[in-house]
N, C-alpha and C positions, 0 to 999 in steps of 0.2 A: 278438692277431690278431682281425680282424673275425669270423671263423667261431667262434672261442672265445667271444667276447662273445655272439654270436647263440645259441649252444648252451648258454650259462651254464656254462661249464667253466673259468672264470677263478678261480684260487685263489692265495693267497699262498704263496710258497715255504716249505715246512715247515722249522722249526728243530729239531724233536725227532722221534724215531721215532713217538711217540704221534700227533703232528700228521700225519705221513705216513700212518699207518694210518687215520686218520680220513678223509683225502682219498680213500684207496682205497675205504673203505666207502661214502662218499658217491657215488663213481663207480659202484660196483656197484648201489647203490639207484637212482640217477638213470637208468641205462641198462639196468637189468634184466639184468645180466650173470649168466649161469648157470655159467660156468666158474670153477674155483678161481682165486683171485687171491693172489699172493704179493707181499710188500713188501720192497724192497731196504733195506739199511742206509743211514744218512745219508751215508756216504762212498762209496756206490755200488759196493760191493765186487763184487757179481755182474755189474753192467754192465761193469766194467773187466775182469773175468776172462773173460767171454764175448764181449766186444766187441759188445755188443748194440745199439750206436748206429749208425744211427737205429732199425732194426728188424732182427730176425733170427729164423729158425726153428731150433730144436734138438729132437732126440729123445734123451732120457736113458734108458738101460736100467735093469734092476732092480738092478744093482750100482752105480748112480750114475755110470756112465761115459757119455761122449758117443758115441752110436751114429750120429748124423747131425748135420751142421753145415751149415746153409744159408748162402748168400751174403748179403752185406748187402742189405737191402731198402730200399724196396719193389721196385726194379728186379730184384733178385736172387732174389725169391721164386719157388720152384718147388714148390708144394704137392703136385704129382703125384709127386714123388720120395719123399714120406714114407710112403704106404701100403705100398710094398714093404719098407721098413725095418721098419715095425711088424709086417708079416707074418712076416718073418724072425725077429724077436725073439720072436714068439708061436708060432713053429713052424708057421705056416700056409702051405700051398703056394699061391703066387700064381697066380691064374687069368687074370691080365691078359695079353692077347696081346702078342707080341714086336713092338715097333714098329721098322720098318726105318729105317736111318739116313736123315736128310734129304739130299736131293740137294745136291751142291756148288753154290756160287754159280756162275752161268754163266761168269764171267771165269776162275775157277779151273779149271772143267771144260775150258774151251778150252785153257788152258795144259797141262793133263795130256794132252788129246787130241793137241795139237801135239807134245808131247814123245814120246808113244808112236808117232806117225806118223813123225817124223823119225828116231827111233832104231830103228824097226821092232820095237817091243816087242809081245809077245803080250798078249792080253786079261788073262791071269793076272798078268803083271807089272804091267800098268796098274792092276789092282785092288789089288795089293800096295802100290803107290805111293799110291793114294788112302787106303788104310788107314793108312799111315805119316803122311800129312797129317792125318787125323782125330786120331790119337794125339798128335801134336805140338801141335796146336791146343788139345786138351783139357788136355795137360800144362802148356802155357804159361798157359792160363786159370787153372789152380790156382796156379801160381807168382805170377801177377799178383794173385790174391786174397790170397795170403800177404803179398805186399808191401803191399797196401792195409791189411791187418790190422795190419801192423807200424807203418805210418804212423798209423792211427787209434789204436792203443794208445799211441803217443807223445803224441798230441793229448789223450787223456782221462786221461793220468797212469798208465797201466799200467806195471808193473815192466819197465824196458827190457831187463833181462837175460832175462826170460821171453820177451819179444817177439823178441829176437835168436835165442834158442834155437829158437823155433818157425820162424823164417824159415830158419835154417840147416838144419833138418830138412826143410822144404819144398823147399829147393834140392837137397838130397841125393836126395829122392824124384824131383824133376824130372830130375836128371842120370841116375839109374838108369833112369827111364822112357825117356829119349832113347836111352840105350845099348841097352836091350832092343829098342826099335823099330828101331835100326840093324841089330841082329843078325837080327831077323825079316825085314827088307827084304833083307839080304844073302842069307839063305837062299832067298828067293823070286826074287830078280833077279840074284844074283851080281854086284852092282855093283862090288865091289873088283877084279874081273878085266876090267871093261869101262871103259876110260878115259873114253870119251865119256859114258856113263851116270853114272859117278862124278862127273865135272865138272858135269853138268847137275843132278844131285841136290844136290850141294854148293852150287851157285849158287842153287838154289831154296830152300835152307835146310831140306832134308828129310833130310840126314844130317849127323852131326857135332854137337858141342855148341856151336852158334853163337848169339850174342846177337841173332838176327834173327827176325822173324816168318816163319813158313813161307810160301813162295810170294811173297816180296817181294824186290825187288832192293836191294842195299846203296845207301846214299845216295851221290850223285855229288858230288865236290868242286867247289866254285865255281871257275870259271876265273880 
């Protein structure tokens, strides 16, 4: 790449571990890196185990266990999520203020408002529905991340059995999260005893274990 040539970081692909270590040392010297640098084995064991391609942030605790796993970068980088994890591991009370949830996108907020108006729902029930929406979106994001990791693992040669086990565990977590959300929403709105509300929530993908994005309509068949 032109940028690599300009910055003089073009190297021959190492054939031995010693050559790879020399590349790392040259990098540290050239760019005055102050952080500790570790070198992976030639078969990229660590990269495959952690799915670190293209970039990813991890926090490892004192027992060598993963305490935080970031999403694939650079788009998935959320460095602001790391300090609370470190505070917890170090037993430090976090002084960071609680950030209120971001407002819903206008289109989704209008749908919720319309639902509440037509079904004459209380403000408490409307807020419970919004909470269920947030829970489902977050759970689906995690499931999509696990699916991406499964695909990336297959592409970089990770043990497929390990990848499938991770995916199946993520799917179980998603299913439990969805079930717990349904129970919380039932407690707040009693949707099971309200046919119209149950139909509306089902159609909007907010109850039940449906393979639909929340708040989206199922695809219409072609005529």
